[in-house]
C-alpha positions as CSV (number, residue, x, y, z in Angstrom):
1,M,32.7,141.3,93.0
2,T,31.6,144.9,92.7
3,R,32.3,147.3,89.8
4,D,32.9,151.0,90.1
5,T,29.9,152.6,88.4
6,G,31.4,156.1,88.5
7,T,28.9,157.4,91.0
8,G,30.9,156.9,94.1
9,G,32.6,160.3,94.2
10,G,31.2,163.6,95.5
11,L,27.9,164.6,96.9
12,E,25.9,163.7,93.8
13,G,27.3,160.2,93.8
14,Q,26.6,159.8,97.5
15,A,23.0,161.0,97.0
16,V,22.5,158.5,94.2
17,L,23.9,155.6,96.3
18,L,21.7,156.6,99.3
19,A,18.6,156.9,97.1
20,A,19.2,153.6,95.4
21,G,19.8,151.9,98.8
22,L,16.7,153.5,100.3
23,A,14.6,152.3,97.3
24,D,15.9,148.8,97.6
25,L,15.3,148.8,101.3
26,A,11.8,150.0,100.9
27,V,10.9,147.4,98.4
28,T,12.4,144.4,100.2
29,T,11.8,145.2,103.8
30,A,9.2,147.9,104.2
31,S,7.5,146.4,107.3
32,S,10.7,145.7,109.2
33,A,12.0,149.2,108.4
34,L,8.9,150.7,110.1
35,A,9.5,148.5,113.1
36,A,13.1,149.5,113.2
37,A,12.2,153.2,113.0
38,R,9.9,152.9,115.9
39,G,12.7,151.2,117.9
40,L,15.1,153.9,116.8
41,L,13.0,156.7,118.2
42,R,13.1,155.0,121.7
43,R,16.9,154.7,121.8
44,S,19.4,157.0,123.4
45,D,22.1,156.4,120.8
46,T,20.1,157.7,117.9
47,A,23.0,159.6,116.3
48,E,25.2,156.5,116.1
49,L,22.4,154.4,114.7
50,A,21.6,157.1,112.1
51,A,25.2,157.1,111.0
52,E,25.2,153.3,110.8
53,A,22.0,153.4,108.8
54,E,23.5,155.9,106.4
55,R,26.5,153.6,105.8
56,E,24.3,150.6,105.3
57,L,22.1,152.5,102.8
58,S,25.2,153.6,100.9
59,A,26.4,150.0,100.7
60,R,22.9,148.8,99.6
61,G,22.9,151.6,97.0
62,R,26.2,150.5,95.6
63,L,25.0,146.9,95.4
64,V,21.8,148.0,93.6
65,L,23.7,150.1,91.1
66,D,26.2,147.3,90.5
67,R,23.3,144.9,89.9
68,Y,21.1,147.0,87.6
69,A,23.4,149.6,86.1
70,A,26.0,147.1,84.8
71,P,26.4,147.3,81.0
72,P,25.1,144.3,79.1
73,P,27.8,142.0,77.5
74,A,28.9,143.1,74.0
75,H,26.7,141.4,71.5
76,L,29.3,140.8,68.8
77,E,31.8,139.4,71.3
78,T,29.1,137.0,72.6
79,L,28.4,135.9,69.0
80,A,32.2,135.5,68.3
81,R,32.6,133.3,71.4
82,H,29.7,131.1,70.2
83,V,31.3,130.7,66.8
84,L,34.6,129.8,68.3
85,A,33.0,127.3,70.6
86,R,31.1,125.7,67.7
87,Q,34.3,125.5,65.6
88,A,36.2,124.0,68.4
89,G,33.4,121.4,68.9
90,Q,33.4,120.5,65.2
91,G,37.2,120.1,65.2
92,D,37.0,117.6,68.1
93,H,34.6,115.4,66.2
94,G,36.5,115.4,62.9
95,V,33.8,117.2,60.9
């Protein structure tokens, strides 16, 4: 499940998505990206492949931002859930 990080609209949002996707791609698959680029230069349908690559980088960018830009859970809410769970556990044991 993905969350809307607020960066999906406009040219700036698209640039952020492309940059994050490109960074993730470079870190995880640098050698295969170079091989793909060499193959891309030898193909006749370069424009179509470039458009597909842009869509893939945008999708990767959204996944990266969803993974790393998500806000952490609320600290007090987490503590309250622990307290409620502990109280429910004590109630079951008759303490």
